[in-house]
N, C-alpha and C positions, 0 to 999 in steps of 0.2 A: 921754575924757568929752566933750570939745569936739566930737568927731566925732559922737557920739551925739546931742548937743543940736542940732547942725547938721542932722543927718538928720531928727530929729523936727520941727524948725522948717520944713524944706523940704517934708515931707509935709503939714504943717499948711497951708502956703502953697498947695500943690497942691489940697488939699481946699477951701480957700476960693475958689480960682479956678475950680473945677468949675462948669459952667453949671447954673443952676437950671432945672428943668423949667418950661416955660411953661404956664400955665393957659389952656385954650381960652376964647376970647372968648364973650360972651353970644350973639352972632350965630351963631357956629359951633354952640353948644349948641342954639339954637333951630332952626337948619337941620337938625341931626341929629334932633331931636324930630319935626319936620315930615316928614322922610324916613321915620321909623319909623311915624308915623300913616298916611302914604300907602301904605306897604307893607302894613299891616294892612287898610286899606280895599281894596286891590287883591286881597289873599288872599280876603276875604269876597266880593268881586264874582266872582272866579273860581270859588269854591265854589258860589255860588248861580246861576251861569250854566251850569256844566257838570255838577256833581255833585248839587246839591239844587235844589229849586224851592219857591216859596212862593206861595200864592194866598189870596184872601179869598173864602170860600165864601158864595154868595148864593142859596141855595134851601133848600127844606125836605125834600127827598127822602131825606136821610140822618139825619133826626131819629130818635132822641135822641142818637146817637153824635156827629154833627157837626151843629151848628145854624147858622142864618143869621147871618152876621157873624163866624164863627170864622175864624182863620187856620190854614191847613193847610200843613204842611211835609212835602214828599215827597222820596224818593230817586229820582233820574232813571233809574237803570240798570234796564233791562227784559230784559237778556240771559239772566238765570236764570229768567225766567218768574215765575209767581205761584202761590200756594197758595190753596186754598179758604178763604174767610173773610177774605182780604186786602182792605183798602180801597185802591182804586187811583184815580188821576186820569186822565181822558181828555177828549177834545174830541168834542162831537156838535153838528153844525151851527153851529160857531163859538162854542159855549158850553162852558166848562170844567165838567165834572161830576166828582163823587166818587161811586163806586159800589162795592158789595161783590161780590167774586168768589164765585159759588156753584157753578160747575162748570168743569172744565178740559177740555182736548182729550181726546176719546174718551169722555167722559161722555154719558149719555143723560138729558136734562132733560124732565120732563113736569109740566104744571100742570093739575090736575084740580079737581073740586069739593072734594076733601079737602085740597088745598094743593100744595106744591112737593115733587116727587119727583126725586131724582138717582140714576140707576142702579137704579131700582125701590124705593129706600128713602125713606120719608117724612122730610123734613127738619125737625127740631126746632131752630130757631135761637134762640140766646140774644140778647136785646136786640131781637128783632123782635116787635112787639106787634099787628101786623095780619096778617090772613090773606092769603096770596099767591094772587091770582086772575089768570086769563087775561084779556087784553084782546080785545075783539071785532075791533078793527082791527089787531091785532098779528100776529106770526108764527105758523105752525101748530106744534102739538105732537103727539107727542113729537119731540124734536130731538136729533140726535147732534152734539156740538160738534166741528168740524173741527180738524185739527192747526194749531197756531200761534194758536188763538183761545181766548177765555174767555167765559163767560156771566155777566153782571153784573146785579145788582138793587139798587135803593135800599132802605135800611132801612125807610123809611116807604113801604110798598108801595102804598097807595092813591094813584093819580094820578102815580106816579113815571115819568119817561121813562127807560126802561132797555132791557135786551135783549129784553124782551117786545114792544117796539115795533121796535127796529132790529136785532135779532138778535145773534149772538155778535160780539165785538169782537176785531179783530186785535191781538195783543200788540204788534206794531210800531207800532200807532196810539195806544198808551197813553203817558202822560207819565211815570208812575212809581208807586211804592208809598207810601202815606201812612205817615209816621214818627210824627208827633205833631200834636196839635190844640191850638191856643192859644185859649182863650175870650177874646173881646174885646168882648162886648156889655156895655153899662152901665159902660164905663170912662170 
């Protein structure tokens, strides 16, 4: 019996002598929190530098879909090309534009008195409230879109600077495809 009591007492002593886990200091916890915040900021910077882009749209050529003052978030990858009706971001003479793709490589675009024709079919576009007209100083029509290029138009067709002026756009010269629009007027 004495042996059992002695064994129990020695285990109790060992348990009492076991080191207590030390709690991290406030400074260590604060440093760890700052490291996590810095990592999150670094991830956002990397995402918006290489994968996504954001611009503040400052013109009226895409009204009503995108209005002056809206924030436009776009996906930078252009390797898969675009589809008809995609809104894309591009640069023209140092100004960032958002335009809608209306024709792809191999398509034949014509603008007549009746409006926009792609491959001989009259285009009835949703959200376009103005007639598509040819510019006097623009490119000649009908036009076959070369490989690796797209034909783009603004949604607000009157007075928009688009492919009717500068012709088809090289896909490699575009910045990316619009993912979302954030309205920020009157905030």
